[in-house]
Phi, psi and omega in degrees: 000132180279155172238134184258132181236161168259117181257357176201142176208141175225188187297328189251356181202156163226149185247134184251164170210154183251129179255122176251113186270137170278171182276352186270140183282141170055036184287161172295171188228136177257119166268125183254129178247121183284162179263191177129031176065015190060016178249325181228173172112171179206177178296335185280359178292343180298130184287136180310318185297320185293312181305311181300317179303309181291324180297314179298334180276355179095024180240138166280155180235134176234105186262123189251150162268171173204162177294141188257147171278160359278356183300321179241138182267168194303319179300321182284332177291322178296322184299315177305314181296316178301315182300321174304317182287325176294321184292321180292332177283325187254323185254311195300323185290347172286329191263322186233159189263095180208166180269107181290351175271355184235077183240133169244151177247134179232138172204165178240140179053243181298330173295320177293322173299313179295332177294309177304325178296332178291348174291341179263355183275163174297317175266103187259149169289178178279334183203157182229139171233125177243116170267118178041046174273187178221146186249343184232114175258007173261355181284158183309318184306325180264341191266328190258161178306134182277118174312315182301314183282333181287339173289340179277168179304135184294124176263125185295145175298330179297319181291311178307310180297325183290341187273348180280135185275157174271353179257169175281130184251124171249350175223126186234105174298134182308320186299323187265340192249340191295333179295326179300307182298313186297315182296320183298322179281329181289324187271342187083011184254020187296311188292316179299324180291324181277338186241324185070023183239159173286167179297319184292323182292330183289335189312316176299342181260017175243106181307328185297321182270359182244012184285134169216185191290354180270355181300137182290156173310137192226134174247127179243134180233134183200142180271147182286342180250032180294118184263352183265300173250116185301140174310326183305325185299324180280330175302307182296321177301309181303320182296317181297317180297313176310311183295334176272004185058037180262131177300127176201162177219140175248121179261109178274128180257102182300130181064013182287140183262178169302145183050034178303336184290349183282343179274073195301330184274355181287133186293332179295317180294322174300311175304318178298322184285332173291330170296321179297314179300312179301317180299308183296319184292325180296325187259340185248348181260000000 
């Protein structure tokens, strides 16, 4: 049974997370960060099969919300992730039974990006797993109009702007928010919209450009036919980690698309999750 907590609150918002306990005492913990282009999604996006898989393997799961763009910009989103890790170290362990010294962060797409970003924080997890995440938001794939999204029905700027809230958003239904992301990717304005920053200012928010020897061991999983986040993003990240002598592994999914991991019954996906399990057990047990 999951327990929902507030891990962060301020005058205009509070941010929730769901704790899923395993049956093993003082077990390690996985922090799950959802995707959605930093624009949509919620802590409930984690697949039931994945939660059960981790619980059965002896890991607790903590699935978090965070403030969403463009209402909130990237520096504050990063702070939310950092505050979730601090809460787990200081407060959460008083409420739940887990080992606060054995925490891994897992995410997919934008969640994979935020997971990689935790490797640049002062308070780092013990290990990072990135499903089709990205390390460089200054590169053309992120900054220029996306050929993949340009093939889709054009979203007018007026519609995208209408969908932006005047409030702080921490949960964003895809039905109401996807058009904001689509327009941003079609126009090439995505990174500017979520960050409000120039490329030079963005460099500290690019894990690829912030790798050093203190970066946690990292597992990267990416499909070669990903049309949203190029496979090359994980290849470059792995290369940078190798050059910094950081333990890492890139699991390539031949012909894999974006969100390949949702096809739970596919043997390739099963094998990929066995790689994740092997990696987590090595670094958290």
